[in-house]
C-alpha positions in Angstrom: -3.8 -2.6 3.6 -4.0 -3.4 0.0 -6.8 -1.9 -2.2 -8.6 -5.2 -2.6 -9.1 -5.6 1.2 -9.7 -1.9 1.6 -12.7 -2.1 -0.9 -14.1 -5.2 0.9 -13.9 -3.4 4.3 -15.5 -0.2 3.0 -18.4 -2.0 1.4 -19.0 -4.3 4.4 -18.9 -1.3 6.7 -21.6 0.5 4.6 -23.9 -2.6 5.0 -23.0 -3.3 8.7 -19.8 -3.0 10.7 -20.7 -6.3 12.4 -19.6 -8.1 9.3 -16.0 -7.1 10.1 -16.0 -9.3 13.2 -14.3 -12.7 13.1 -17.4 -14.7 13.5 -16.7 -18.5 13.4 -13.5 -18.3 11.4 -9.7 -17.8 11.7 -8.6 -14.2 12.2 -5.8 -11.9 11.2 -4.9 -8.6 12.7 -5.6 -5.5 10.7 -4.7 -1.9 11.7 -7.6 0.1 13.2 -6.4 3.2 11.5 -9.3 2.8 9.1 -11.8 2.7 12.0 -12.9 -0.9 11.3 -14.0 -1.6 14.9 -17.5 -3.1 14.8 -20.1 -1.7 17.2 -20.4 -4.9 19.4 -16.6 -5.2 19.9 -16.4 -1.5 20.7 -19.2 -1.6 23.2 -17.8 -4.7 25.0 -14.4 -3.1 25.2 -15.8 0.2 26.5 -17.7 -1.7 29.2 -14.4 -3.4 30.2 -12.7 0.0 30.3 -15.3 1.6 32.5 -15.9 -1.3 34.9 -12.2 -2.0 35.3 -11.6 1.7 36.2 -14.3 1.8 38.8 -12.3 0.3 41.7 -9.7 3.0 41.3 -12.3 5.7 41.0 -13.9 4.5 44.3 -10.5 4.4 46.1 -9.6 7.9 45.0 -13.0 9.2 46.0 -12.4 7.9 49.5 -8.8 9.0 49.9 -8.4 12.2 47.9 -9.5 15.6 49.4 -10.5 17.0 46.0 -13.2 14.4 45.7 -15.1 15.5 48.8 -18.1 17.8 48.8 -17.2 21.5 48.9 -19.0 24.7 49.9 -18.9 27.6 47.4 -17.7 30.7 49.2 -17.7 34.2 47.6 -15.1 36.5 48.9 -13.6 40.0 48.3 -10.1 38.6 48.3 -8.5 36.9 45.2 -6.2 34.9 47.5 -6.7 31.1 46.8 -9.7 32.0 44.8 -10.8 32.1 41.2 -13.1 34.2 39.0 -16.8 34.0 39.7 -19.3 33.1 37.0 -22.0 35.4 38.4 -22.4 38.6 36.3 -23.3 40.7 39.4 -19.8 39.9 40.9 -18.2 42.3 38.3 -18.3 46.1 38.2 -16.9 49.0 36.1 -14.1 51.1 37.4 -13.6 54.8 36.6 -11.9 53.8 33.3 -15.0 51.8 32.5 -13.1 48.5 32.8 -15.0 45.5 33.9 -13.3 44.2 37.0 -14.2 41.5 39.6 -15.7 42.7 42.8 -16.1 39.3 44.3 -14.1 36.1 43.9 -15.0 32.5 44.6 -13.2 29.7 46.4 -14.3 26.2 47.4 -14.1 25.1 51.1 -14.0 21.4 51.8 -17.0 19.9 53.6 -17.1 16.9 55.9 -19.3 14.7 53.7 -18.5 12.9 50.4 -19.6 14.6 47.2 -22.0 12.1 45.6 -22.4 14.1 42.3 -19.4 12.3 40.6 -20.9 9.0 41.6 -24.3 9.9 40.3 -22.8 10.9 37.0 -20.8 7.6 37.0 -24.1 5.8 37.5 -25.4 7.6 34.4 -22.5 6.4 32.3 -23.1 2.8 33.5 -26.8 3.1 32.6 -25.9 4.3 29.1 -23.6 1.3 28.7 -26.4 -1.1 29.9 -29.0 0.4 27.5 -26.6 0.0 24.6 -25.8 -3.6 25.7 -29.5 -4.5 25.9 -29.9 -3.6 22.2 -26.8 -5.5 21.2 -27.7 -8.5 23.4 -31.2 -9.0 21.9 -29.8 -8.7 18.3 -26.7 -10.9 18.8 -28.4 -13.6 20.8 -30.8 -14.1 17.9 -27.8 -14.3 15.5 -26.2 -16.9 17.7 -29.4 -19.0 18.2 -30.1 -19.0 14.4 -26.5 -20.0 13.7 -26.6 -22.8 16.2 -29.4 -24.4 14.2 -27.5 -23.9 10.9 -24.2 -25.3 12.2 -25.5 -28.5 13.8 -23.3 -31.5 13.2 -21.1 -34.2 14.8 -17.7 -33.2 13.2 -14.9 -31.5 15.1 -15.6 -28.4 12.9 -19.2 -28.3 14.0 -18.2 -28.7 17.7 -15.7 -25.9 17.3 -18.3 -23.6 15.8 -20.7 -24.4 18.6 -18.1 -23.6 21.2 -17.3 -20.3 19.5 -21.0 -19.3 19.4 -21.5 -20.3 23.1 -18.3 -18.3 23.9 -19.8 -15.2 22.2 -23.0 -15.6 24.3 -20.9 -15.9 27.4 -19.0 -12.7 26.6 -22.3 -10.8 26.4 -23.5 -12.3 29.7 -20.2 -11.4 31.3 -20.6 -7.8 30.2 -24.0 -7.7 32.0 -22.4 -9.1 35.2 -19.6 -6.5 35.1 -22.1 -3.7 34.9 -24.2 -5.0 37.7 -21.2 -5.6 39.9 -20.0 -2.1 39.3 -23.4 -0.7 40.5 -23.3 -2.8 43.6 -19.8 -1.6 44.4 -20.8 2.0 44.2 -23.9 1.5 46.3 -21.9 -0.4 48.9 -19.5 2.5 49.3 -22.0 5.4 49.8 -24.8 3.4 51.4 -27.4 5.6 49.9 -29.5 5.5 46.8 -27.7 7.1 43.9 -30.0 8.8 41.4 -28.2 8.9 38.0 -27.6 12.3 36.6 -26.3 13.5 33.2 -25.0 16.7 34.7 -21.3 16.9 34.6 -20.0 17.2 38.2 -18.7 20.5 39.3 -16.2 20.7 40.8 -14.8 17.6 39.1 -12.5 15.2 41.0 -8.9 15.9 40.0 -7.3 12.6 40.8 -5.7 10.4 38.2 -8.4 7.9 37.5 -11.2 10.5 37.4 -9.2 12.7 35.0 -8.7 9.6 32.8 -12.5 9.0 32.8 -13.1 12.6 31.9 -10.9 12.3 28.8 -12.9 9.4 27.5 -16.4 10.4 28.8 -17.6 11.8 25.5 -16.8 8.5 23.7 -19.0 6.6 26.2 -21.8 9.1 25.9 -21.9 9.2 22.1 -20.4 5.8 21.2 -21.6 5.7 17.5 -19.5 8.7 16.7 -16.5 8.1 18.9 -15.9 4.5 19.8 -13.8 3.3 16.9 -11.2 6.1 17.3 -11.6 5.8 21.1 -10.6 2.2 21.1 -7.7 2.9 18.7 -6.4 5.6 21.1 -7.1 3.5 24.1 -5.5 0.2 22.9 -2.8 1.7 20.7 -2.9 -1.4 18.7 -5.0 -3.6 16.5 -8.4 -5.3 16.5 -9.3 -8.7 15.1 -11.5 -8.9 12.0 -12.2 -11.8 9.6 -9.5 -12.7 7.3 -9.7 -12.0 3.5 -11.5 -15.1 2.3 -14.4 -14.6 4.7 -14.5 -10.9 4.1 -14.8 -11.7 0.4 -17.5 -14.4 1.1 -19.6 -11.8 3.1 -19.0 -9.2 0.4 -20.4 -11.7 -2.2 -23.4 -12.2 0.1 -24.4 -8.5 0.3 -24.1 -8.3 -3.5 -26.3 -11.4 -3.8 -28.9 -9.9 -1.6 -28.8 -6.6 -3.3 -29.3 -8.3 -6.7 -32.4 -10.1 -5.4 -33.7 -6.9 -4.0 -33.3 -5.1 -7.3 -35.5 -7.8 -8.8 -38.2 -7.0 -6.4 -37.6 -9.6 -3.6 -37.9 -8.4 0.0 -37.0 -9.7 3.4 -38.6 -9.1 6.8 -35.7 -9.9 9.1 -32.3 -8.2 9.3 -29.9 -10.4 7.2 -26.8 -9.2 9.1 -26.9 -12.1 11.6 -27.0 -14.7 8.8 -24.2 -13.1 6.9 -22.2 -12.7 10.1 -22.6 -16.2 11.7 -24.5 -18.2 9.2 -28.3 -18.7 9.0 -31.3 -18.3 6.8 -32.6 -15.2 4.9 -36.1 -15.6 3.6 -37.0 -13.6 0.5 -40.6 -12.9 -0.7 -42.1 -11.8 -4.0 -45.6 -12.2 -5.5 -46.7 -14.8 -2.8 -43.5 -16.8 -3.6 -40.9 -17.6 -1.0 -37.3 -18.7 -1.3 -34.5 -19.1 1.2 -30.8 -18.3 1.1 -29.0 -20.5 3.6 -25.6 -19.0 4.5 -22.9 -21.5 5.5 -25.3 -24.3 6.3 -23.5 -27.4 7.7 -25.1 -30.3 6.0 -24.5 -33.7 7.7 -24.9 -37.2 6.3 -26.6 -38.5 9.4 -28.7 -35.5 10.5 -31.5 -33.6 8.6 -31.1 -29.9 8.1 -33.8 -27.3 8.3 -33.1 -26.3 4.7 -34.5 -29.6 3.5 -31.1 -30.9 2.2 -28.6 -33.3 3.5 -25.0 -34.4 2.7 -24.3 -37.7 0.9 -21.1 -39.6 0.0 -19.1 -37.6 2.6 -19.7 -37.1 6.3 -20.3 -33.3 6.1 -20.3 -30.5 3.6 -20.5 -26.7 4.1 -21.4 -24.6 1.0 -21.3 -20.8 1.5 -24.7 -20.0 -0.1 -27.5 -22.6 -0.6 -30.5 -21.0 -2.4 -33.6 -23.0 -1.9 -36.6 -22.4 -4.3 -39.9 -24.0 -5.2 -39.6 -26.7 -7.8 -41.8 -29.1 -9.7 -41.4 -31.8 -7.2 -41.0 -29.9 -4.0 -37.9 -27.7 -3.4 -34.8 -27.3 -5.5 -31.4 -25.7 -4.8 -28.8 -23.5 -6.4 -25.4 -23.2 -4.7 -22.9 -20.3 -4.8 -19.5 -20.8 -3.2 -17.1 -17.9 -3.5 -13.3 -18.2 -3.7 -10.6 -15.6 -3.7 -8.5 -17.5 -6.2 -8.7 -17.4 -10.0 -7.3 -20.9 -10.3 -9.6 -22.8 -12.7 -9.2 -26.2 -10.9 -10.3 -24.7 -7.6 -13.2 -22.9 -9.2 -14.3 -26.1 -11.0 -14.0 -28.0 -7.7 -17.2 -26.2 -6.5 -19.1 -28.7 -8.8 -18.6 -31.3 -6.0 -21.9 -30.0 -4.4 -23.8 -31.4 -7.3 -23.0 -34.8 -6.0 -22.5 -34.3 -2.3 -25.8 -32.5 -1.6 -29.3 -33.9 -2.1 -32.9 -33.1 -1.0 -34.3 -35.1 1.9 -37.6 -35.6 0.1 -37.4 -37.5 -3.2 -39.1 -36.7 -6.5 -41.2 -39.1 -8.6 -40.7 -39.7 -12.3 -43.1 -42.2 -13.9 -44.0 -43.2 -10.4 -40.5 -44.1 -9.4 -38.7 -42.2 -6.6 -35.5 -40.4 -7.6 -32.9 -38.4 -5.7 -32.9 -34.6 -6.3 -29.5 -32.9 -6.3 -28.8 -29.1 -6.7 -29.6 -27.7 -10.1 -26.4 -25.6 -10.1 -23.2 -25.3 -8.1 -21.2 -22.3 -9.1 -18.2 -20.4 -7.8 -17.7 -16.6 -7.5 -14.2 -15.3 -8.0 -12.5 -12.0 -8.4 -12.1 -12.3 -12.2 -11.7 -9.2 -14.3 -14.2 -10.3 -17.0 -17.7 -9.0 -18.1 -19.5 -12.3 -18.4 -20.1 -15.6 -16.5 -18.0 -18.6 -17.4 -19.7 -22.0 -18.1 -17.6 -25.0 -17.0 -19.9 -27.7 -18.5 -22.2 -27.8 -21.5 -25.4 -27.8 -19.4 -24.3 -24.8 -17.3 -24.7 -26.7 -14.0 -21.3 -25.4 -12.9 -19.4 -22.2 -13.7 -18.0 -19.0 -12.3 -19.5 -15.5 -11.7 -16.9 -12.8 -12.0 -17.2 -10.7 -8.8 -14.2 -8.3 -8.3 -14.5 -5.6 -5.7 -12.1 -3.2 -7.5 -13.7 -3.8 -11.0 -17.3 -4.4 -9.9 -19.7 -5.1 -12.8 -23.2 -6.2 -11.6 -24.4 -7.6 -14.9 -22.9 -11.2 -14.6 -24.4 -11.7 -11.1 -27.7 -10.1 -12.3 -28.0 -12.6 -15.1 -27.2 -15.6 -12.8 -29.8 -14.5 -10.2 -32.3 -13.7 -13.0 -32.4 -17.4 -13.8 -33.2 -18.3 -10.2 -35.7 -15.5 -10.0 -37.5 -16.9 -13.1 -37.4 -20.5 -11.8 -38.7 -19.7 -8.4 -41.6 -17.6 -9.7 -42.5 -20.1 -12.4 -42.8 -23.0 -10.0 -44.0 -20.9 -7.1 -46.9 -19.4 -9.0 -47.5 -22.2 -11.5 -47.0 -20.1 -14.5 -44.0 -19.0 -16.6 -42.9 -15.4 -16.7 -43.8 -13.4 -19.7 -41.0 -10.8 -19.6 
């Protein structure tokens, strides 16, 4: 992996590993040697691993002698026996050597040993608890994104299908865990009380030994799951391709800059960065919104207060909505991974293709309000923003992961900060 992508991955992982998931976009395959597996993907794959293994575990429990309950028998003979763990089963000989006086062996009993199944129920409960946390969080991400991505185009319909498929995967994981529990209870026909105690003796059949090798990864997933999946799958895991990694990286830098200026948010912004949505920022009784990947349609109003004109649909990466003199105003940032001047200047299209739903009045005459700025961000190795028109309505912010300098972005955000507070509080800032 090249250093550019490596830096993107490292920074995104620090913010949230969820941002390495494909989301709504095309994917490429990147080696998991760097441990880039996000927690949700890791959890779903661990649930697949455990629930798919259970039928074989049950079969082996029914057919293999070593899985049956045993009686612990202490004997004076070492034949077919092993060392005892009881201290009083050892004594000193005349040379003051500590030697075993009793040995222990295990005699098979007629009934099935339920301790391995009780421990297996414990592992299933751990997976369910983890899934409940992920489910609540991710379903909110999906619901918020469904509102943001509304539209009639084929792109909007594809995004909706992707989001609904993500929801279906979570629901399917729930069903797999419930089916696994029902399977276990049907076999033993008694209530299994989960236990965290490791079964002793442990079944020595193939599937049970495989479960034992990976048990610690299931018990402590935050520490072990990425490497566990790499070892289990011996392959690769999907993450978003470079343009979308860069877009999300620009997003976390944008949020950090607002935070450094004293803006705060109440809800976790990860979902909006991951699937698109709204992040609301607050300062001094003033509120502004950052809409991430809003799908603005010509024929449908959007919760941001803006719509598309001239074309059927438009899809800026970051639409920052602030208070203004006649309602709300907008600033757009649309990152690109290319330094090509023509492509960067093409971001100015949003000045003409986006407009506010509500109109402003000048001298009593209604007028259309378009975004005040539509800029690009690009991995340029410069120390200052580039203006692409005399009024500064469009330009480029240099944002290079390997040569990161926060000052250009700080200065661009400072303008929005001053504008929002000036019109939000009714007075201009003094500093």
